[in-house]
N, C-alpha and C positions, 0 to 999 in steps of 0.2 A: 590256145586259150580256150577254156569252156565258157559257155554263156553264163550270164548273171542269172541268180535264182529268183530275184525279185521281178514282179510284173512290170512290163513296159507298156507304155501308152502312146497313141498316135491320133492325129487330128482327123476328123471325118466331115466336118461341117463349116461353112463360112458364117453361118449366122451363130452357131453356139458350138462350143469346143466340147467335143464328146471322146471319151476315152474307153477302150476295150481292153481288158486285162489279157495279156498273152503269157501263157505259161512258158518257162524255158525249155529251149529244145536244142540238143546238140547239133553243132554244125558250125561253119565258117562264113561270114559275109563274104562278098565276092572280093573286096579289096579295103585295105585299111585307109584312113584319111591321108591325104598327101600333104604333110607339113611343109609350108613354103618358107617362112621368114618369121622373125621376131623383132619388134621394134617398140617405140613409145615408152621408153624406160623414163619415167618422171622421178621428181624429187621424193615422191613418197615410196619409190621402189617398185611401182607397178610396171609390168611389162606386158605387151600384147602379143600373143601367139596367133599366127594365121595358118589356114589351110584351104585347099581347093574346094569348091563346093561340091557336095555329093552329085554324082551323075548316075541316074537309074539304069540298071541293067536288067532286061527282061522284066519280070513282075516284082523285082526287089524293091522295096519302099525303105526309105530312111526313118530311123526312130530316134537316135541321138549319138553324139560322140562322147567319149570319155577320155580324160586327159590325166596323166600322172607325171609328177615332177621329181626330178633327181638333180644331184650335184655332179661335178665333172668326173667324180669317182664312182658314179652310177649308185651312190647311197641316196635311198629315197628321202625327199624332203617332205615329211608328213606321210601318213598311211592311207589317206583317202584318194579315190578317183574323183575327179570333177566332172560332173555331168553337164553337157551342153546340148540343149534342145532347140528344136525349131520354134518360131514364134508367128503370130498373126499380127501383120502390120497393116493397117488400112484394109483389112478385110482379105489380105494376100498371105498366104503361107510362104515365110521366108526361112530357108534353111541356113545354118550356122555356118560362118567361114572364119571366126576367130574368138578368142577368149582372153579377157584381161584378168591376169592373175591378181588376187586379193592381197594388199599390202599387209593386212594383219597376219597372214600365213607366210608370205614370201617377201623378200627384198633383193631385187635385182641390182641395186646399188652395192651390195655387199659381195656378191659372188655370181658366177654364171649359174643359170638354171637350165636344166635339159629336160626336154619333153618327149614322151611317147604318147600315141594315141591310138585308140581302137574305135571302130565303127559298129554300131548296133544297127541291125536292119531286120526286116520281116519280109517273108517271101512265102505267100499263100498261107498265112496264118502262122508260120513257124518263124520263131525269132533266132537270130544267130548273131555271133560276135567275130568280128575280123581278127587276123593277126595283128600283132603290135606294128606300128609304123616304125621306120628307122628313127634313132634319136635326132632331135634338132635342138641346139642349144642357143641361148641369148649370148651375145658378145659382151663380155665383162673386160673393161679396160681399167687398169690401175696405174697410178701416177707416183713417182718418187723423184727427189731431187737427184740430178746427176752428179757424177764424180767431178766434173768440171763446173765451177761457179757459173750461174746463169743458165744452166742446162736442166732438162728434165727427161727422165727415162719413162717410157710407156711400154706396157706389156699387156697383151690380149690373147684371149682364146679364139678359136675358130668355131662357127656355127656347126660345123661338121666333124668337131673333135671327136665324138664317139661313134661316128659312123666311118671314120677313117678315110674320108673322101676329100680331095681338093676340088670341090665341085662348084665353087662361086667364082665371082669376079675378083679383081684386085681388092685388097684392103685400102681403103681411103682414110687417111689420117687427117682430121679437121680440128681446127682451133677457132674459138669464139672470139671475135674481135671486140675488144672493150669499146672501141670508138664507134663502130657502126652496129654492134650487136649482130653481125652476120657471121655465119660459119664460113671459114676461108680453109681451102684446101692446102694442106701443109706438104704432103708427099703421099705416095702410093707404094704398096708393097705387094708382091705376087701372093696369089692365095696358097695356103697351106693348112693342112688339117692340125698342125701343131700351133696355129695361131701366128703371133708375130711380136717383135720388139722394135722400138724406135727412140732414138735420142734427138730431142729438139732443142734449139738455142733460140730461145725467144727475144733475148736482149738483156741489158744490164739493170734496168729500172725495176723497182718493186712493183709487182703486179700480181693480180689473180689470173691464173691460166686455167682454162676449161677446154677439155679435149673430148672427143668422141671418135669412134671408129664406125665406119659404114661399109658395106659390102653388097655387091649385086648378088642375088640369090640365084641358086642353080636353075631357077626357071627362067633366067635371063630378064625378068620383068620387075620383080619386087626387090626392096632393099632392106637387109639386115641393119639395125641401128642400135649401137651399144648404150650403156649408161653414160652419163657425163661425169668425167673425173676431173677434180679442181685441185690446185695447189697454189699457195701464195709463195713467190720467190723474190730474190733482189734484196737489196740493201738500202735502207734510208736512215738518215741521222736524226737526232733530235728526240725530245721526249713526246708523249702523246697528248695532244690538246684535251683538256677535260672541259665539257659543257657544264656551267654552274647552274643555269636555269633557263627556260625558255618561256618568255612572256608573250601574252596575246595582245597586240596593238592593232586596233581598228579592224579585227578579224583576221590579222596576219600574224604568223609566228615570228617573234623576235628573238633570235638565238644569241646567247652570251657564253664566251668561253674563256678560260685561263690557260696560259701557255707563255713559256720563256723561250722566244725564238733563239735558234743557233744562228751564228753567222752565215751558214749555207742555207738556211730556210728561205725558201722563195715564196711561199704563200700556204693558203689553206684550201681544202676542198670540203664543202658542206654537204652532208648526206641526210635524205629523209629516210628514216628507219621503216622497212616494210614488214608488214605482218607475216609475210612468207619467209622471212629471214633476209639478211643482207641490207643493202640500201641503194638509193637512187640519187645521183648527183643532182644538186639543185643549184649549186653556185661555186665558182672559182674566185677566191678572194686573193688577189695578187700581191696585196701589201701585208708583209709578215708583222707588221705592227698594228693591225686591225683586229679587234676581238670581239665584235659583235656584228650581226647582220639581219636586216629585216627581209623575210622571204616573200618576194613579190607573188609567187605561185602558190602561197599557202591557202589552205582551206580550214585553218583553225577555228573559224567561227562555227564550223558544222561537225567537226570530228576532232578527235585527240589525235595530236602528231607528235611524233618523236624524232629528234635530231641528234646527230654525232658529227665531229670534226676531225679531219686528219691533216696533218702538216705534210708539205712535200718539199724536196730539195733537189728534185731530179725530173727533167722534161723529156719525153721520148721523142725520136727523130722526126715524128709528124707534129711536134708541137703540143702534144697532149701531157699535162701534168701528171706524173706518176707518184701518188702519195704513199706514205707508210701506213701502218695500221691505224684505224679510228679509235677514239675513245668510246666509253659507254653511251648508249643512247639515253637521252633525258625527254621526258614527255611533258607536254603543256598540261595545265590543269583544264579538264574539260567538264563544263557544267551542263546539267539538264535541269529544266525547272517546268513545273506543270501545275495548273489549278487543280486543287482537291475539289472534285465535282460538286457543284451546288453549293459552294462556300466561297468566302473571301480569302481563303488560305491557299498558300502555294507551297508545294514540296519542292525543295531544292535538293540535288544530289550532285556529286562530282566525283571524277577519277582523279586520283592523286598524281602529283608531278613525279612519276617513278625516276629516280636518278638524280634528283635534285641535290646540290651540294649540300651536306650537313643534314639532309632530311627536312622535315616540315616541322617546325616548332608550333605555329598556329595558323588556323584559318579564319579569315573574316568575311563572311558573306555580306553582300551589300545589295541594295536596290535604290532605284531612283524612278520617279514619275514625271512623264512628259518632258524627258531630257534634262530635268534639274539636277541638283548636287546628289552625289552619292551618299547614302544613309547606312550606316552599319547596323546589321539585324543582331549580331551576336559576335563574341570571340570565343572561338572553340579550339581545344586542343588538337595537336596534330594527327590524332587516331580517328576523329570524326570525319565522316564523309557525307553527312546529310543534315538538313535542318528544316522545319517547318516555319515559314513567314505568315503571320496573321495580320488581318486588318488592311490588306491590300485594296486600292481602289478599284471598284468595278467599271469605272468609266474612263480612267486615265490609261496612257501607255505606260506599262510598268516593265521594267528591265531589271535583270539581276546579273551578278557576277560574284567571283569569290577571290579573295587575295590569299595566296599561300606565302607565308613568311618563313624563310629558311633558316637553319641553324647557323649559317655563316652570314646572315643579315641580307640575303638576297630576298627580293620580293618579285613573285610571279603572278600576274593577274590572268584569270580564266577568260574564256569567251564570254560575251554578252548575250543573255537569252532573253527574248521578249516574251511575256506571257499575257494573253488575251482572256480576260475573266468573262466567261460567257456561260449561258444556260444551254444545254445541248439541244440541238434540233431534232426533229422526229424523222426517221428514214421512211422510205415508201414501204407499202406493206410486203413482208416477206412471202415467197410462194413455195409451198410444199412440192418439190419436183417429184418425190416418190414416197410411198409408204409400202414397204416391201418386207415379205416373210424371209428371214434368213435360214431359219430351222424350226423345230418344234418348239422352242422356247424363247426366240428372239425376233425382234421386228427392227428393221433399218429405217431410220427417218433421214431424208435428205432435204435441205432447206436452201433456196436461192435467197440472197439478201440484196438490198439496194446497191446497185454498182456505183451511183454517185454520192453515196453517203460517206462524207469524210471522217465524221465523228463515230467512235465505237459505240455500238448498242449490244445489249446483252439479250440473247435469244434464248427462250425456255419453251420446251417442248411440252405438251400437255395431253393427257389421255382421258377421254370421256368414261365416266363411271355411270353405268345404268342403275347401280344401286342406290345412289344419292342424287342422281341427275346434276352432276356437276363435272367440272374439268379438274384433273388431278395433276399438279406440276410434277414433271420429272427433272431430277437433278443430274448433272449440274446445269447452270446456264452457261451459254457459249457466247464469247465475244466476236464480233465480226464489223468491218467496215469495208468500204470499197468493193462491195460485191463479193466477198470472199465467202464461199458456200459453207454451210454448217450441217453437221451430221451427228446423228445419235443413235445408240442401240438400246432398245428397250427390252430388258431381260426378264426372265422368269414369268413368260407369258405361256398361254397353252393355245398355239396357233392351230393345232389340229381339231379343236373344238370350237373356237371362238373367233369372231372377227373383232378387230380393236380400231377404234376411231381417234384420230389425233389432229392437233392444230399446233401452231407456233405462235407465240407472243413476244414482240420486241419491247424491252425495257430500256430507258436511257439511263445515263449515269446518275441520275437522281432517283432511280428505282421506280419510275413512273411507266406504266404501259402506255405506249405510244403507237403501235401497230399490230395488226394480227393477220395471220394467213387464212387461206381457206382451209376447210376440213377435208381430211380424206381418210378412208377406211380400208384395212386390208381385206384382201379377197379370201374367202373360205371356201376351199375346194372339198366336195364329197364325191365319193365313187362307189358304184354298185356293180355286182356281178349278175349276169342273166341267170335267172332260175330255170329257164327252159332247157331240158336235157338236150345235149348235143349243140346248143348254141353258146359259142365262145364269144361273148360280147360284154364289153365293159362300158358302163353309162357314167358319164361325168357331168356334175352341175356344180356351179359356183355362184357366189354372191358378186354382183357388178362392181366394177372400180370406177368411182366417180371423183377421184381427186386430182385429175389433171387440169392445169390451168388452160391448156390449149384444146382440151377435149380428148376423148378416147378415139384412137384410130382402129384398133383391132385387138384381138386376143391371139396369142401363140399357145398351142397345146405342146408341151414337152414331155417325152417318155423315155425311160430307161428300164432296162431289164435286170436290175440290181437294187437292193436296198441299202447299199454302201453309200455313205455320205460323199466320199470322194470321186465317185463316178458321176460323170456329167451326162445328162440326157440329150436326146436328139429331138429336133423339131418334128412334130407329128402332123400337126393341121393348123391352118389359119382360120380363125373364126371371126365373123363380123362383129362389130361392136354392139350390136343390138341383140346378141344371142349370148347365152350363158350356159350352154350344155353342148356335149358332145358324145357320140357312139363310136367306141373303138373295137372293131371286129378283129380278134386276135386269133382266128382259126388258122391263119397262114403261119403263125408263130408255134405251130405244134412241136417243132424240135427244139424250142427254146426252154429255159428252165421253168417258165410259167409264172415268173413274178413280173408285174408290170406296175411300175411307179410312175406317177403323174404329177405334173405341175403345170400352172396356167400363168403366162406372162401377160400383163396388160401393157399395151404400147400407146404412147401419146402421139397425136398429130404433131409431126416435126415443126420446130419453130422456123423463123426465117434463117437461121444459121444452119439448118438441116440437122439439129441435134436432136436425137432421138431418146427420150426417156422411157424406162420400163419398170413395172413394179410386179413382183412375184408372189404367188399365193403359197400356201403350205404344199408339202408333198403328201400324196396319198398312195399307198400301195395295195395292189390285189394279188392274190396268189391262186393261180388255177390248181384245181385237183388234178394231180398227175393221172393220165390215162395209162393203164397197163392190163392187157388182155392176157389172162392165165388160163390155158385149156384145163379140162378135168380128166383128159385121157390121152395117152399116147402110144405108139407101137414101134419100139426100137428094134425093128426086125431087118435092117439093112437094105430095105427096098427104096430108100431115099425119099420116102414119104412118111412124114411125122416121125422121124427118127430121133428127133431131139426134142427136149423139154425145157422151157416153155416154147422155145423157138429156135431155128437153126442159127449158128454162129453169124454174127453180122447182120441178122435180120429182126432185131429186137422190135416187137410191137408195143412201143411206148411213146408216151407224149407228155410233155410238160415236166419231164424229170429234172429234178434239181441237180446243180453240180456238186462234185466232190469237194469236201471240205479239208483242203490240204491234202494230207495222206489218208484221210479217212474216206471210206467208200460211200457212194450214194445209193447202194443197192445191195441188198443181201437175201439170198435164198437158201433156205434150209429144208431138206427133204428127210422125212423119218418115217420108219416102218410103223405099222399100227400098234407096235409094242413100244414104241418111242426111241428105237435105235436109229441114230443118224447115219444114213447112207451116202448123202451127198450135201455139199455146201459150196456157195459161190458168192463172191463180192463184185461180180462184174456182169452187166447185161450182155456181154460178149463171150461169156463162158457158161453156156448151158449144160444141161445133163444129158448124156447120151445112153441113159439106162443101165449103166455098168458100175460094178463095184469091184475094184482091183482087176479090171479087164473082163469081168464075167457079168453077163446079163442077170439082173435081178429077177426074182420069181415073179409071175403075174400075181398081182394083189392090188390092194387099195393102200396108198400111202399118203401121209400128211404132209402138205407143203405150206411152209410159212415164208411168205414174201413180205419184205420191208424195203422201203424206197423213200428217198428224200423229195420233198416239194421245193419250190423256188425259194421259199422263205427259210429252208434249212430244218423243217419239221419232218419226222419221220411218219410216214403212213404205212399201213400193212393190210395184206390180204391173208386169209387162211383158206386152202383149197384141198379138197379130198381128191387125189390123183388115182385114177385106175391105170396101171401099167399092164399092156398086153404084149409081152415081148415076143411071143411066137406067132403073133397075128400079122 
């Protein structure tokens, strides 16, 4: 496999993530990733692939792993390679050892997924890609009813189906116990690259059977784990009970159902329907002539709940009823009610009783004050799901509910909601945590709000206008309570030329300004090059940052040798809080492209939780004039002295030369006779002229040399030199 053509990046600093672009170079990494096992196949179809952590050999360093997914016939599942890079966790570099495949691309519940991986490394600046790893597959188990009633047939593949090895431990066949919800070992089968099959006989009663396959991986430590395969088997008599409606009685769900029991009917199982699918058993009604139940563990006063009922006429050997299928889920009417801020009105809204027999014909919203009789607000059609109640008492205890009248004359009451009519309290003053430059046109604002404020306030950021000496509101306003932070990005600014001052104001729900933050101003960074010949020094000055609540701790100067936005800089210097300038001597960077971009970070004194806030200035870039010495004469006479122009191969006398732009050169040299005839041309500083044309020395004469070269910002510079050639000297 050949290396990828796109640049790779790796981490260089624990303080700041720094990336250096590496060109692709032919070669192979020392080893591919060692894929170990696949597990964690969940309901969404995600599976997790694991491999051994990268072990450095010599000076080889890790860049990233890349994973590609296939089916068991080695057909690609998608076209892309998935890139898994290292991370910084708590200041430490953590190399990857696994990957969770995304469920929007793959579904390990539908079929087995087989993986190969390559490892990208860099060695002495040269990037290379390993051979592909051997295939490793997820175990996919399928389930069907067996030929004999009460049995099920299982079939699964081996993780090593494509590598052809019987490299793991025995296959472990496990079934989920409906009683304990624990996995129980059913049987084991010897490992085979062909996978395996198994017929299980779980018993005569109707039941939901869930199986999985596990296998010890070839490393003797990790476990492969398949998807979960489920099937309902067995036979149960009678019709399915149908829930007519679910009432809410003193905060508890009261379930009503219709059913004509058969002579063999023993009772009912009541399920609470789950949002994730399926249901949780909440009651066993052992009387087949009972058709309603108050649910003691219900939380219908705080959330909508749905219930379904199944009849049973079979009991397992352990005494557990084994019901037939349940009917549809039916939901309670769930109401919410809130004061419309700063008024005596309440906004009532409710979720409909989905599944109620005959649908909903009418809704009757009601209220009562201080525990008195219920008073109807209105009678609404079955399509209405909200209403506004006007004229509520601001001093009494006001409660609301809604009655749903069904098409089959059932009545379901909702939960009861108490509304306290209050004027909102004011939060503590918010704190601007940082006002930070994002780029040339955007400023990021981050605000800390009152952690004890239970009421929602609206926070408005404002920018100071020097033109009319006023604060300009920025839109939108942001709601927050309980200390949730608020952030905003101010766009269409000119951060390279101006500093911007901000504050934040809190408004309550009555649109009154009740709290204000401190003001904070962005840092404006300026940079200048030394005008002294031969002195390669860049001077930085910036406006102070005074917006931290805890005070300024220090400044960090960041530098990068690229003007690309996606390149991250490196820490250069730490500056005391009382200083706003720095001198950067770049003479030692003579071999660099000569572009130097700077940013200043202001760091706050850490709070009691050791949380460190920082604000960034704008970026400023300076480009050094490339240094290139071109002689005016040379003597290509073979005496190994001054035989090449303008320098010998590999001995280019250049500095601050810009990098090549893709396939385009960063250097061009053209040599012409005095009559304009081209005798030599080069596009590389490592390809000088030896004074020959077609193998023969040119005549002694004066030639015109045009030299063009890129600076670090990508601009062409040039020199014109009159060259005296003394071939016979």
